[in-house]
Structures are given as structure tokens and as C-alpha cells.
MIZA-732910 format. One line per field, with one value per residue (C-alpha): residue in three letters; residue number from 1; x, y, z. Coordinates in Angstrom, 2 decimals. Example, Ala and Ser with C-alpha at 12.3 -4.5 7.8 and 13.67 -1.06 7.14 Angstrom:
2
residu	c(ALA; SER)
num	c(1; 2)
east	c(12.30; 13.67)
north	c(-4.50; -1.06)
up	c(7.80; 7.14)
END
This chain:
522
residu	c(MET; SER; ARG; GLU; ASP; THR; GLY; ARG; LEU; ALA; ILE; PHE; PRO; VAL; LEU; PRO; ASN; ARG; PHE; LYS; THR; GLY; LYS; SER; ASN; MET; LYS; ARG; LEU; LEU; LYS; TYR; LEU; ALA; LEU; SER; PHE; VAL; GLY; LEU; ILE; ALA; LEU; THR; ILE; ILE; SER; PHE; TYR; ILE; LEU; LEU; SER; LYS; SER; LEU; PRO; ASP; LEU; PRO; LYS; LEU; ASN; GLN; PRO; THR; SER; SER; LEU; ALA; ILE; SER; ASN; VAL; THR; VAL; ILE; ASN; PRO; ILE; ASP; SER; THR; ILE; VAL; SER; HIS; GLN; THR; VAL; LEU; ILE; GLU; ASN; GLY; ARG; ILE; ILE; SER; VAL; ASP; ASP; THR; GLY; SER; ASN; THR; LEU; ALA; GLU; SER; VAL; THR; ASN; ILE; ASP; GLY; ASN; GLY; LYS; PHE; LEU; ILE; PRO; GLY; PHE; TRP; ASP; MET; HIS; SER; HIS; LEU; ARG; HIS; GLN; TYR; GLU; PRO; TYR; LEU; SER; MET; PRO; LEU; PHE; ILE; ALA; ASN; GLY; VAL; PHE; ASN; ILE; ARG; ASP; MET; GLY; THR; ASN; VAL; SER; ASN; GLN; GLN; ASN; ASN; GLN; TRP; ARG; ARG; GLN; ILE; LEU; ALA; GLY; GLU; LEU; MET; GLY; PRO; ARG; VAL; MET; GLY; GLN; VAL; SER; ALA; ILE; ILE; GLY; ARG; LEU; ARG; SER; LYS; ALA; ASP; ALA; ASP; ALA; ILE; ILE; ALA; ASP; LEU; ASP; TYR; LYS; LYS; ASN; GLU; PHE; ILE; LYS; ILE; THR; ASN; ALA; PRO; LEU; ARG; ASP; PRO; PHE; PHE; ARG; LEU; LEU; GLU; GLN; ALA; ARG; LYS; LYS; GLY; ILE; THR; LEU; ALA; GLY; HIS; LYS; PRO; ARG; SER; VAL; LYS; ALA; LEU; ASP; ALA; VAL; ASN; ALA; GLY; MET; LYS; SER; MET; GLU; HIS; ALA; ARG; TYR; PHE; LEU; PHE; GLU; SER; PHE; PRO; GLY; ALA; PRO; GLU; PHE; ARG; GLU; ARG; TYR; GLN; ALA; TYR; TYR; SER; GLY; GLN; ASP; THR; GLY; GLY; ALA; ILE; TYR; THR; THR; GLU; ALA; ARG; ARG; ALA; MET; ILE; ASP; LYS; HIS; ASP; PRO; ALA; MET; PHE; TYR; GLU; LEU; VAL; ASN; ALA; MET; VAL; GLU; ASN; GLU; THR; TRP; PHE; CYS; PRO; THR; HIS; ILE; THR; ARG; ARG; PHE; ASP; ALA; TYR; VAL; ASP; ASN; ASP; ALA; PHE; ARG; ASN; ASP; LEU; ARG; LEU; LYS; TYR; ILE; ASN; LYS; PHE; GLU; GLN; PHE; LYS; TRP; ASN; LEU; ASP; ALA; GLY; GLY; MET; ILE; ASP; ARG; ASP; PRO; THR; GLU; LEU; GLY; ARG; LYS; THR; TYR; MET; ASP; PHE; TYR; LYS; LYS; GLY; LEU; GLU; LEU; THR; GLY; LYS; ALA; HIS; GLN; ALA; GLY; LEU; ALA; ILE; LEU; THR; GLY; THR; ASP; ALA; ASN; ASP; SER; TYR; CYS; PHE; PRO; GLY; PHE; SER; ILE; HIS; ASP; GLU; LEU; GLU; GLU; LEU; VAL; LYS; ALA; GLY; LEU; SER; PRO; MET; ASP; ALA; LEU; VAL; THR; ALA; THR; VAL; ASN; PRO; ALA; ILE; TYR; PHE; GLU; VAL; LEU; ALA; ASP; TYR; GLY; SER; ILE; GLU; THR; GLY; LYS; ILE; ALA; ASP; MET; ILE; LEU; LEU; ASP; THR; ASN; PRO; LEU; TYR; ASP; ILE; SER; ASN; THR; SER; LYS; ILE; ASN; ALA; VAL; ILE; PHE; ASN; GLY; VAL; LEU; TYR; SER; ARG; SER; ASP; LEU; ASP; LYS; TRP; LEU; SER; PHE; VAL; GLU; ASP; ASN; ALA; ALA; SER; TRP; SER; ILE; ALA; LEU; LYS; VAL; MET; TRP; GLU; GLY)
num	c(1; 2; 3; 4; 5; 6; 7; 8; 9; 10; 11; 12; 13; 14; 15; 16; 17; 18; 19; 20; 21; 22; 23; 24; 25; 26; 27; 28; 29; 30; 31; 32; 33; 34; 35; 36; 37; 38; 39; 40; 41; 42; 43; 44; 45; 46; 47; 48; 49; 50; 51; 52; 53; 54; 55; 56; 57; 58; 59; 60; 61; 62; 63; 64; 65; 66; 67; 68; 69; 70; 71; 72; 73; 74; 75; 76; 77; 78; 79; 80; 81; 82; 83; 84; 85; 86; 87; 88; 89; 90; 91; 92; 93; 94; 95; 96; 97; 98; 99; 100; 101; 102; 103; 104; 105; 106; 107; 108; 109; 110; 111; 112; 113; 114; 115; 116; 117; 118; 119; 120; 121; 122; 123; 124; 125; 126; 127; 128; 129; 130; 131; 132; 133; 134; 135; 136; 137; 138; 139; 140; 141; 142; 143; 144; 145; 146; 147; 148; 149; 150; 151; 152; 153; 154; 155; 156; 157; 158; 159; 160; 161; 162; 163; 164; 165; 166; 167; 168; 169; 170; 171; 172; 173; 174; 175; 176; 177; 178; 179; 180; 181; 182; 183; 184; 185; 186; 187; 188; 189; 190; 191; 192; 193; 194; 195; 196; 197; 198; 199; 200; 201; 202; 203; 204; 205; 206; 207; 208; 209; 210; 211; 212; 213; 214; 215; 216; 217; 218; 219; 220; 221; 222; 223; 224; 225; 226; 227; 228; 229; 230; 231; 232; 233; 234; 235; 236; 237; 238; 239; 240; 241; 242; 243; 244; 245; 246; 247; 248; 249; 250; 251; 252; 253; 254; 255; 256; 257; 258; 259; 260; 261; 262; 263; 264; 265; 266; 267; 268; 269; 270; 271; 272; 273; 274; 275; 276; 277; 278; 279; 280; 281; 282; 283; 284; 285; 286; 287; 288; 289; 290; 291; 292; 293; 294; 295; 296; 297; 298; 299; 300; 301; 302; 303; 304; 305; 306; 307; 308; 309; 310; 311; 312; 313; 314; 315; 316; 317; 318; 319; 320; 321; 322; 323; 324; 325; 326; 327; 328; 329; 330; 331; 332; 333; 334; 335; 336; 337; 338; 339; 340; 341; 342; 343; 344; 345; 346; 347; 348; 349; 350; 351; 352; 353; 354; 355; 356; 357; 358; 359; 360; 361; 362; 363; 364; 365; 366; 367; 368; 369; 370; 371; 372; 373; 374; 375; 376; 377; 378; 379; 380; 381; 382; 383; 384; 385; 386; 387; 388; 389; 390; 391; 392; 393; 394; 395; 396; 397; 398; 399; 400; 401; 402; 403; 404; 405; 406; 407; 408; 409; 410; 411; 412; 413; 414; 415; 416; 417; 418; 419; 420; 421; 422; 423; 424; 425; 426; 427; 428; 429; 430; 431; 432; 433; 434; 435; 436; 437; 438; 439; 440; 441; 442; 443; 444; 445; 446; 447; 448; 449; 450; 451; 452; 453; 454; 455; 456; 457; 458; 459; 460; 461; 462; 463; 464; 465; 466; 467; 468; 469; 470; 471; 472; 473; 474; 475; 476; 477; 478; 479; 480; 481; 482; 483; 484; 485; 486; 487; 488; 489; 490; 491; 492; 493; 494; 495; 496; 497; 498; 499; 500; 501; 502; 503; 504; 505; 506; 507; 508; 509; 510; 511; 512; 513; 514; 515; 516; 517; 518; 519; 520; 521; 522)
east	c(0.06; 1.09; 1.21; -2.10; -3.70; -2.90; -3.65; -0.62; 2.97; 5.60; 7.80; 5.57; 7.07; 4.96; 4.74; 5.50; 2.46; 2.90; 2.18; -1.07; -3.57; -4.24; -3.92; -1.38; 1.18; 1.00; 4.20; 5.97; 5.08; 6.13; 9.45; 9.80; 9.28; 11.45; 14.37; 13.85; 14.08; 16.97; 18.69; 17.98; 19.38; 22.54; 22.87; 22.51; 25.04; 27.64; 26.93; 27.79; 31.06; 32.23; 31.59; 33.20; 36.37; 36.82; 40.20; 40.36; 41.62; 44.95; 45.58; 46.42; 49.98; 50.87; 52.78; 56.21; 57.80; 60.00; 63.24; 62.08; 58.59; 57.38; 54.15; 54.60; 52.60; 49.94; 47.85; 48.68; 45.84; 47.35; 44.54; 47.22; 47.63; 44.69; 46.88; 46.32; 49.38; 49.45; 52.26; 54.03; 56.36; 56.24; 59.28; 59.12; 62.02; 61.91; 58.30; 58.78; 58.38; 61.68; 60.50; 57.66; 58.72; 57.45; 57.54; 60.50; 62.62; 64.44; 65.42; 64.14; 66.65; 65.92; 65.55; 62.45; 59.17; 57.12; 53.42; 51.78; 49.70; 48.44; 44.68; 44.72; 44.70; 46.87; 45.58; 46.85; 45.60; 42.41; 41.89; 38.71; 38.63; 35.66; 35.80; 35.32; 37.30; 34.81; 36.57; 39.63; 38.63; 38.99; 42.09; 39.46; 36.70; 37.06; 40.66; 41.28; 38.26; 39.85; 42.98; 40.78; 39.19; 42.28; 41.86; 45.25; 44.94; 41.91; 41.26; 39.43; 36.63; 35.83; 36.17; 36.07; 39.70; 42.29; 44.82; 47.50; 45.84; 45.52; 49.38; 50.09; 48.19; 50.04; 53.20; 52.36; 50.92; 53.95; 56.19; 54.33; 53.15; 49.23; 46.76; 45.03; 44.91; 47.34; 45.54; 46.73; 44.50; 42.67; 40.80; 42.34; 39.07; 35.22; 33.42; 29.84; 28.14; 30.12; 28.38; 31.05; 34.36; 35.96; 35.20; 36.62; 39.92; 40.20; 39.69; 42.72; 44.84; 44.45; 44.78; 47.76; 47.96; 50.17; 50.44; 48.41; 45.51; 42.51; 39.42; 36.16; 33.35; 29.66; 26.17; 26.02; 28.53; 27.03; 28.11; 30.30; 32.21; 32.65; 34.31; 36.60; 37.60; 38.39; 40.48; 42.40; 43.04; 44.21; 46.89; 48.29; 48.08; 45.36; 43.01; 39.23; 37.22; 33.72; 30.27; 29.18; 27.45; 23.74; 23.58; 26.61; 26.38; 28.59; 29.97; 31.06; 32.76; 34.46; 35.74; 37.09; 39.15; 37.39; 39.50; 36.81; 33.24; 31.71; 28.25; 26.45; 23.39; 24.83; 24.59; 20.73; 20.74; 22.51; 20.84; 17.38; 15.33; 14.50; 18.21; 18.64; 15.46; 16.66; 20.04; 18.38; 16.15; 19.17; 20.97; 17.92; 17.81; 21.50; 21.22; 18.55; 15.51; 12.34; 12.33; 8.51; 8.75; 10.81; 13.26; 14.61; 11.24; 9.72; 8.25; 11.81; 13.46; 10.75; 11.58; 15.43; 14.51; 11.68; 12.90; 16.63; 18.25; 21.26; 22.64; 23.10; 24.65; 27.10; 28.22; 29.09; 30.81; 32.88; 33.74; 34.93; 37.00; 38.64; 39.46; 40.59; 38.14; 37.70; 34.33; 33.51; 30.04; 29.48; 26.54; 26.03; 24.86; 22.00; 21.23; 20.74; 18.04; 16.53; 16.42; 16.26; 12.74; 14.00; 14.32; 17.18; 19.03; 18.49; 19.60; 22.95; 25.01; 27.86; 26.22; 28.04; 31.16; 29.44; 29.45; 26.08; 26.00; 26.63; 23.98; 21.68; 22.50; 22.17; 18.70; 17.65; 18.89; 17.13; 13.80; 14.19; 14.84; 11.62; 9.67; 10.76; 8.25; 7.03; 4.21; 4.54; 5.53; 8.21; 9.87; 9.68; 11.25; 14.14; 14.59; 14.52; 16.96; 19.42; 19.22; 19.27; 22.61; 24.15; 22.98; 24.60; 27.81; 28.21; 27.60; 30.15; 32.69; 31.90; 32.69; 36.15; 35.40; 38.13; 36.24; 37.33; 36.01; 34.71; 32.20; 31.42; 32.62; 31.07; 28.13; 24.86; 25.06; 28.55; 30.44; 34.12; 36.38; 33.64; 31.86; 34.67; 33.39; 29.78; 30.90; 32.85; 29.55; 27.79; 30.03; 29.91; 26.23; 26.72; 28.34; 32.11; 33.86; 35.40; 38.83; 37.69; 36.19; 39.41; 41.25; 39.00; 40.18; 43.74; 45.35; 43.19; 43.69; 47.45; 47.27; 45.05; 47.63; 50.56; 52.04; 51.93; 55.53; 54.80; 51.44; 48.45; 49.92; 52.15; 55.30; 58.95; 60.02; 56.52; 55.34; 54.03; 50.42; 48.59; 45.44; 45.42; 41.98; 40.69; 38.57; 38.73; 37.30; 37.18; 34.57; 32.49; 33.53; 32.09; 34.83; 37.03; 35.53; 37.13; 40.23; 42.90; 45.48; 46.63; 50.37; 50.25; 53.44; 55.15; 53.87; 51.74; 48.43; 46.73; 43.15; 43.39; 45.23; 42.59; 39.62; 41.49; 41.23; 37.52; 36.88; 38.66; 36.51; 33.27; 33.94; 34.65; 31.57; 29.59; 31.06; 28.91; 31.81; 33.37; 29.92; 29.67; 33.15; 32.12; 29.00; 30.69; 33.12; 30.69)
north	c(-0.08; 3.60; 6.12; 7.52; 4.25; 3.59; 7.18; 7.06; 8.21; 5.96; 6.14; 3.90; 0.13; -2.36; -5.62; -8.94; -10.56; -13.52; -11.09; -9.61; -12.32; -15.17; -14.71; -17.54; -15.02; -12.61; -13.92; -13.92; -10.34; -9.33; -11.14; -9.32; -5.87; -6.61; -7.70; -4.59; -2.51; -4.08; -3.93; -0.09; 0.37; -1.56; 0.34; 3.54; 2.48; 1.24; 4.65; 6.42; 4.79; 4.97; 8.72; 8.99; 7.20; 8.99; 10.71; 14.49; 16.52; 17.91; 21.50; 23.85; 24.84; 28.06; 31.04; 31.23; 34.30; 36.41; 37.89; 41.33; 42.82; 46.49; 48.00; 51.16; 54.43; 53.43; 55.36; 54.04; 54.35; 53.95; 54.03; 54.14; 57.87; 58.50; 59.25; 58.88; 59.32; 58.89; 57.90; 55.59; 52.65; 50.16; 47.80; 44.21; 41.85; 38.63; 39.13; 42.66; 46.11; 47.70; 51.10; 53.32; 56.16; 58.63; 56.88; 57.80; 58.71; 55.55; 53.31; 49.71; 47.00; 44.61; 41.67; 43.37; 42.07; 45.31; 45.52; 48.70; 50.20; 53.33; 54.12; 51.59; 51.74; 49.75; 49.13; 46.89; 43.27; 42.77; 40.73; 38.92; 39.25; 36.79; 33.85; 29.94; 27.23; 24.48; 21.10; 19.68; 20.21; 23.96; 24.08; 22.88; 24.99; 28.29; 29.05; 29.91; 32.16; 34.26; 35.08; 35.59; 38.53; 40.04; 38.40; 37.34; 37.11; 35.70; 35.28; 31.78; 32.10; 28.42; 25.36; 21.56; 21.78; 20.78; 23.36; 20.98; 20.97; 24.93; 25.28; 22.87; 24.95; 28.15; 26.57; 25.51; 28.82; 30.76; 28.55; 29.04; 25.35; 26.04; 28.72; 30.40; 33.08; 33.09; 31.96; 34.80; 33.88; 30.77; 29.38; 27.26; 26.60; 27.51; 28.02; 27.12; 26.47; 27.48; 27.04; 27.27; 29.06; 25.74; 24.90; 28.08; 27.29; 23.85; 25.42; 27.66; 25.09; 22.58; 25.00; 24.51; 28.10; 29.50; 33.15; 33.11; 31.44; 32.83; 31.73; 32.04; 32.97; 32.09; 33.19; 30.65; 31.27; 32.30; 35.65; 34.55; 31.71; 34.01; 36.76; 34.12; 32.89; 36.41; 36.99; 34.01; 34.36; 37.88; 36.54; 34.38; 36.74; 34.84; 36.79; 36.44; 37.27; 36.56; 36.88; 38.84; 36.15; 36.94; 36.93; 39.23; 43.06; 44.19; 47.07; 44.88; 42.54; 45.57; 46.73; 43.43; 43.24; 41.43; 42.08; 42.10; 41.74; 40.47; 41.22; 44.56; 43.04; 43.59; 47.23; 46.85; 44.26; 46.46; 49.76; 49.72; 49.73; 46.05; 45.12; 43.91; 41.62; 40.36; 39.32; 37.72; 35.62; 34.33; 33.93; 31.63; 29.84; 28.87; 27.82; 25.38; 27.17; 27.75; 31.23; 31.36; 31.07; 32.45; 35.24; 36.76; 37.42; 39.78; 41.77; 41.86; 42.89; 45.61; 46.86; 47.29; 49.18; 51.44; 52.06; 52.49; 54.69; 56.60; 57.12; 53.37; 52.95; 55.92; 54.43; 51.24; 52.80; 55.12; 52.30; 50.30; 53.18; 53.77; 50.29; 49.86; 47.09; 46.17; 45.96; 43.48; 44.11; 41.49; 43.28; 40.81; 38.36; 40.56; 41.29; 37.66; 37.91; 40.73; 39.48; 35.80; 35.72; 37.86; 35.47; 37.63; 37.25; 33.40; 32.94; 34.70; 33.81; 33.08; 30.03; 28.17; 28.52; 26.71; 22.93; 21.15; 20.11; 23.56; 24.89; 22.27; 23.66; 27.15; 26.59; 24.90; 27.82; 30.28; 28.51; 28.14; 32.07; 32.97; 30.31; 32.00; 34.81; 35.00; 37.60; 41.08; 42.56; 39.87; 40.49; 44.08; 43.98; 41.88; 44.50; 47.31; 45.55; 45.17; 48.96; 49.96; 47.96; 49.98; 53.22; 52.39; 51.21; 54.66; 56.51; 54.22; 54.89; 58.66; 58.35; 56.85; 53.06; 50.96; 48.67; 45.44; 44.19; 40.53; 38.52; 35.28; 33.64; 30.18; 31.10; 31.06; 33.37; 34.74; 33.68; 33.23; 35.80; 37.95; 38.72; 41.05; 43.41; 42.92; 43.98; 46.99; 48.18; 47.57; 49.63; 52.56; 52.25; 52.75; 56.15; 55.30; 56.98; 54.64; 55.39; 54.66; 51.34; 50.33; 51.00; 48.44; 45.78; 46.69; 48.72; 47.93; 44.11; 44.51; 46.82; 44.10; 41.41; 43.71; 43.19; 46.54; 46.52; 43.74; 44.27; 46.84; 49.25; 49.91; 50.95; 50.19; 47.12; 45.56; 42.14; 42.63; 41.92; 44.23; 44.48; 46.00; 47.60; 48.63; 51.51; 53.82; 52.27; 55.87; 56.81; 53.56; 51.00; 48.26; 48.88; 46.79; 43.87; 44.94; 43.09; 43.13; 41.23; 40.52; 40.33; 37.85; 37.47; 39.01; 36.80; 38.20; 36.39; 37.98; 38.11; 35.03; 33.31; 34.12; 33.06; 29.83; 29.23; 30.37; 27.85; 25.19; 26.09; 26.05; 22.65; 21.23; 22.94; 20.93; 17.82; 15.22; 13.42; 16.39; 17.30; 13.78; 13.96; 17.24; 15.90; 12.53; 14.58; 17.11)
up	c(-0.02; -0.48; 2.16; 0.66; 0.72; 4.38; 5.48; 7.88; 7.82; 6.44; 9.20; 11.20; 10.89; 8.75; 10.63; 8.95; 7.85; 10.32; 13.22; 11.81; 12.73; 15.44; 19.15; 19.17; 17.58; 20.44; 22.14; 18.86; 18.45; 21.84; 21.39; 18.09; 19.53; 22.59; 20.26; 18.17; 21.07; 22.36; 19.00; 18.92; 22.39; 21.46; 18.17; 20.24; 22.87; 19.95; 18.31; 21.41; 22.13; 18.62; 18.69; 22.08; 21.23; 17.83; 18.08; 18.34; 15.36; 15.09; 16.32; 13.63; 13.63; 15.54; 13.74; 14.51; 15.93; 13.60; 14.90; 14.47; 13.61; 12.93; 12.65; 10.86; 10.17; 12.79; 15.19; 18.51; 21.34; 24.73; 27.58; 30.29; 29.54; 27.19; 24.33; 20.61; 18.55; 14.65; 12.47; 14.66; 14.05; 17.00; 16.89; 18.39; 19.09; 20.91; 22.11; 23.64; 22.30; 21.52; 20.65; 19.87; 17.52; 14.80; 11.48; 9.61; 12.63; 12.29; 9.18; 9.73; 8.89; 6.01; 8.38; 9.94; 8.98; 8.28; 8.60; 7.06; 9.60; 7.54; 8.37; 11.19; 14.95; 17.64; 21.05; 24.05; 24.26; 26.21; 29.49; 30.45; 34.37; 34.70; 32.71; 32.77; 31.10; 31.60; 30.50; 29.02; 25.49; 25.58; 23.23; 20.54; 21.30; 23.59; 23.56; 20.11; 20.21; 22.94; 20.73; 17.69; 19.50; 21.08; 24.60; 25.80; 29.49; 31.57; 35.17; 35.38; 38.10; 38.40; 36.13; 35.82; 34.83; 37.44; 38.46; 37.05; 33.81; 33.93; 34.91; 31.99; 29.42; 30.80; 30.28; 26.59; 25.83; 27.22; 25.18; 21.86; 21.66; 22.47; 21.04; 24.02; 26.57; 29.65; 32.67; 34.91; 37.79; 38.75; 41.72; 44.23; 46.06; 45.38; 48.68; 48.53; 51.89; 54.75; 57.88; 60.82; 61.83; 62.01; 58.43; 57.38; 59.42; 57.87; 54.45; 54.93; 56.78; 53.85; 51.03; 48.75; 47.79; 45.06; 43.91; 40.81; 42.83; 44.74; 46.82; 44.75; 46.90; 45.99; 47.18; 50.04; 52.83; 56.32; 57.90; 60.75; 58.86; 55.81; 57.84; 59.64; 56.20; 55.13; 58.36; 58.13; 54.32; 54.79; 57.32; 54.94; 51.96; 50.05; 47.90; 48.06; 45.15; 43.64; 44.67; 47.66; 49.93; 49.99; 53.71; 54.11; 54.07; 51.09; 53.00; 55.77; 53.23; 51.49; 54.99; 55.64; 52.69; 49.90; 46.76; 44.08; 43.86; 40.58; 39.09; 39.08; 40.61; 44.22; 44.00; 43.69; 46.34; 48.83; 47.91; 49.20; 52.32; 52.12; 52.11; 55.62; 55.52; 52.21; 53.81; 56.92; 54.70; 53.02; 56.15; 57.23; 53.95; 53.87; 57.41; 56.55; 58.05; 56.37; 54.93; 54.04; 50.34; 47.34; 48.28; 44.97; 43.41; 40.99; 43.82; 45.43; 42.20; 41.69; 45.13; 44.37; 41.23; 42.34; 46.06; 45.34; 47.90; 46.53; 50.03; 50.61; 47.25; 47.64; 51.03; 49.54; 46.60; 48.68; 50.83; 47.77; 46.50; 49.85; 50.35; 46.71; 46.10; 42.41; 40.71; 37.77; 36.56; 33.94; 32.55; 29.55; 32.19; 33.14; 29.52; 29.18; 31.73; 30.05; 26.48; 26.95; 25.22; 22.23; 19.16; 17.75; 20.93; 21.15; 17.47; 17.70; 14.81; 16.96; 18.30; 15.38; 17.70; 20.64; 20.87; 20.63; 24.38; 25.55; 23.42; 24.93; 28.36; 27.28; 25.98; 29.03; 31.06; 28.89; 29.35; 33.04; 33.06; 31.34; 33.50; 36.61; 35.83; 32.22; 33.03; 31.28; 34.67; 35.24; 31.74; 32.43; 35.70; 34.38; 31.86; 34.16; 36.57; 33.84; 32.90; 36.49; 36.84; 33.80; 35.53; 38.84; 37.11; 35.31; 38.67; 40.47; 37.83; 38.03; 41.92; 41.34; 41.53; 39.71; 37.18; 35.40; 32.20; 32.79; 30.84; 32.49; 29.23; 28.57; 30.90; 28.99; 25.81; 27.10; 23.88; 24.74; 23.29; 21.46; 24.55; 25.55; 22.71; 24.07; 27.65; 26.44; 24.67; 27.92; 29.87; 27.38; 27.55; 31.36; 30.86; 30.42; 27.50; 24.95; 26.39; 29.91; 28.79; 27.12; 30.54; 32.35; 29.74; 29.45; 32.20; 35.24; 35.02; 34.69; 37.98; 39.76; 39.15; 39.85; 36.33; 34.89; 34.10; 31.40; 30.22; 29.68; 27.41; 24.37; 25.71; 25.23; 27.20; 27.60; 26.15; 22.70; 23.29; 20.71; 18.56; 15.14; 14.36; 10.92; 12.55; 15.35; 18.59; 20.18; 17.63; 18.17; 20.91; 18.71; 16.35; 18.81; 17.01; 13.77; 14.06; 11.18; 13.04; 16.48; 17.96; 20.83; 22.74; 19.81; 17.44; 14.47; 13.38; 10.43; 9.65; 7.50; 10.41; 12.67; 10.34; 10.18; 13.86; 13.87; 11.23; 13.14; 16.26; 14.11; 12.87; 16.29; 17.78; 14.94; 16.05; 17.92; 18.94; 20.61; 22.16; 23.62; 24.93; 26.79; 28.23; 29.27; 31.03; 32.86)
END
């Protein structure tokens, strides 16, 4: 029979004739169906393991350094002193900047590889100060995306990768054996629920702390144990950074010495009349007590927006300035909350660089965010909350607060590498000038890590980490994404080189084998 004759879809199986009539054939039918089901399961398992065991592709070869490299007749933008100087020649030898002079003031030797920078703009390389390397397959997925977008250094705020693996990557990257950003800071311990001072003491006593590491704080630590942890860490010179615990008053955490605070939402949490009750309810919740229902509700967010208290806000900001506490707002995480029901946002073309398993998780996260409150008021409140965060970041900047650009890269719809340009745009929306926004992604991170002697600007003696742009980012900050070439650790990668690495990641992101490997690990 044809599909039209039967009136059913052709995908339904047609049973053999011997199964169609007679009660005596019921056992045979059940056996047939059972064997078919078992066969399907077996085929699925075999296919799964075939894909899982498939070898990883070879990494493309890295470019080799030249003995000498020059970018001539270029406009140098230096956020460290807010200068814009045209017709400059930047000479690089052995990975460092040898000189920055007027073009024509010196004659280049024939052995120097010269890049014509006429009409182009040279800026220092970027840092992403809130990033996540999720798994051991990052060299095939995220890492090249950072370099292709001019992000050469990151602070990794939590990962499934061991510190041993991170340290190995760092050595390989520094040796020019692996394409990826330097992991300049990594987590030695992530503090979730912390319920006693004894637990805090045990964490510090057991910690094998190294200079480039820090303790990451999450939402859950209780007040007294948190301050005990901060006190003990400070005695040993250990840095604490991350979330402000929701039961803790941010002002107290700042005065106690927390080095940096992540996410702009904390300004809203701390600057409305209901803030003390909000903290108390979280203290009860994380203590295992009944809080009487949901805490972080549309009603609570609405109160944070509509009843914002500028006096409470400036008290916190001024304390952060006085204590030299850094602020990493990650505005694109709140942009996700606000735009997650927008089709254009959900169908970002850059999803082609995200592996299938991560895309699946991002979609689950997006659906869950909408489900929290899909009403018109709920969606409007998320949008208003996001915009209020931008407004407060601008005011904090005007008050002198030191800001770090961080993206939460590899969190939902925070695209590794690409998201640095998104976050810079958010900072300009918040009220920073394009030059000030560049400072947050270049100079400030180098100061934070006390490596300004090597990074953060285009000056003689510094490591040659630079981005060559086709268009002036001071006219439009989105021009930071118009990359002509990058110089990473003194090695030149042209636009065609970067496109090669992007294609490599795109192919890997489409691979079911790599997606299953990522899923199996995590």
C-alpha cells in the first residue's frame, strides 16, 4: 500500500504478515518488539561509544615568531595615559616592544618584517577578568576564540579543569606550543555552603595556595564563617574574590578586605530599604531554615529598582574606592536575563562556535529564566533591573570606582572571546567613555595582578600583546571587533590566520563526537 492508501505516515513500521492475525502470535509479536527495542538500544550504545572514542582533530600549527617585527605608520591608542598618536612605528624583538617612535625617525633593517599600519589603530591586548574554562577540550573550542578576539589574558573564576591542567596549559601557551589566553589567575578553592568557623579554618589550613590562585566566593557562605575565612586568608596573603555572599552586607565585606566583587546586581541588592530583610532571609535559607517562600522574586527585584536609595549606594561605592576594592560588573549576564525571550538574541549567529552540548544547556537555562516569571511585569522587571545596573555602574565609575571588564565567558550566551566586545559596549552604555572602557580591559587588569611592568599598554619594554584595528574604537567602541590582526606574545596573526582558527572551532563545535566528550566529562 502507498502512504495515501493507508492514511498513515511511512515512518511507522509495517509488521511482517505472520504477526497480523491470530492470538497465538502474540508472544511472537512481543518477542519481536522486545528484540527490536534491544537492538535499537544496542545500536545507540555502540554509536555512542564510537563517537566518544573518536580521536580529536590535530590542532592547527601556530605561527612562529620572527626575529624582528614592526607595525609602521599606525595610530597608537594608549589607554594608560589616554593618548592617541598617529604615524607611529612600533618595533618588536623577541616578544617585547623595543621602541615606539615617529615613522621615519629610524630606518628599519631589511631583516625586519614590516606591517603597514596606515589608516589602522593599535591598542593593547585585552583581558577577560571573569571567565570560565569548563573542560579539557577547551583548546579545541574556547581558547582560540579568545585569541581571535584579542583576549590574551584571563582570570578563570571556576572550572571543571584541574589546576594542574591549567598550569600545563599556561606553560604550553607561554612556550608558543598552544593557542589560547594566559590563565593569569585561577581558583584554588570554590566556597559554597560555609556554616562554621571551624570549616573556614580547615579550608585555609588545607589549602595548597600559589601566587596566581585565589579563593572564589559564591552566594551561600553564612556571615560569621565568611568573615572568619576572610580574616584567616588575609593573614596568609590569600586573595578572596567573587560573589558577595547573599547573607552578608557588602559594606562589611569591603571593609574586611574582599579584593573584588563580581556582578552589578549587588549594587541593587544592597541599596534599597529592604536590603537587611533580604540578607536575613538568605541567612535563614542557607542555614537550612524555612524562609516562608521564594526570596529573589519579581516583587523583590521591583523594590530594588523602584525604592533604590542613593545614600546606601554611595556609602558602599565610597567604601570600595577607599578600600581599593575592584568591581567586575559582567553586564552581559543581566542582559541575558532581560533579552532571553527575544528571538534575535536566542539565535545569535555566534552559536556556531558553541558545541552542541553547551547549546543544549544554554537553551535549558534560557527556558528556566523565562519560566521564573513569564508575565509582562516579570519580563519588564528583568529589563529594568538590567538597565538599572548599567546606570549604577556609570555612577560608580564617576565616583572613582576601579572597574574590571569581565564577561562570564562560557556562561549562557556569554560567547568566549566575542563577549569582551559585548561587555565593552555595555560599559559605554553605562556612561564610560570609549577610552575609559578600554582602560577596564587593559590597564586595570594589569594593575590588579601587579604586572603593569609587562602588560596593559604599548610602551618600550613591555610584552608585545596588541590588537590592530581597521577602525577607530574611540569613535564607536564596537569597532574593537573589527580586527585586522593581533600580535600575541610578539607573534603576528593576520586576519586570514584568525579566520583559520575560527573555522577550526566552528568545525569542532558542530562535531557530535566532541559534544559527547564534553557531556561525558561534565
